[in-house]
N, C-alpha and C positions, 0 to 999 in steps of 0.2 A: 514589425511589432514583436517585441520579445515576449516570451512566455509570462514573465512577471508582469509586464504591462497588461497583457490579456487578462491575467488573474485579477489584477487591480481594477480593471475596467468592468469585469463581470465575474465575480467570485462564485456565483451560484453553482455552475456545473462542477467546478473544482472542489468546492466544499462537499458536494454530494458524493463525489468519488472518494474523498478523504473519509467521509463518514462511513462509506461502505468498507474501506480498508480497515478502519478502526473496529468495526463490527466483526470483520473476518479475523482480525488479529486476536480478538477475545474468544474466538471459537476454538475449543480444544482440538478439533479435527484439523483445523488450519495450522495450529501450532505444531501438531504432530507431523504434518506434511512438511512444514518448513524445517523441522528438526531432522526429518528423514533425508531431506535433500540438502542439508547444510554442508558447509565446508569440511566438517569432520568426516562425513560420509563419502564425499567425492575424493578426498585426499589432497585437496588444493590448499 
């Protein structure tokens, strides 16, 4: 069973994770953390 088939069969847990990611993405502290660890900082 592929990941996509699993999501199609039972989207609940995946939707919950995505909701959490979106909430985190809107949090200024998370954005600052991502910027600090971004490609520009690591030189890659």
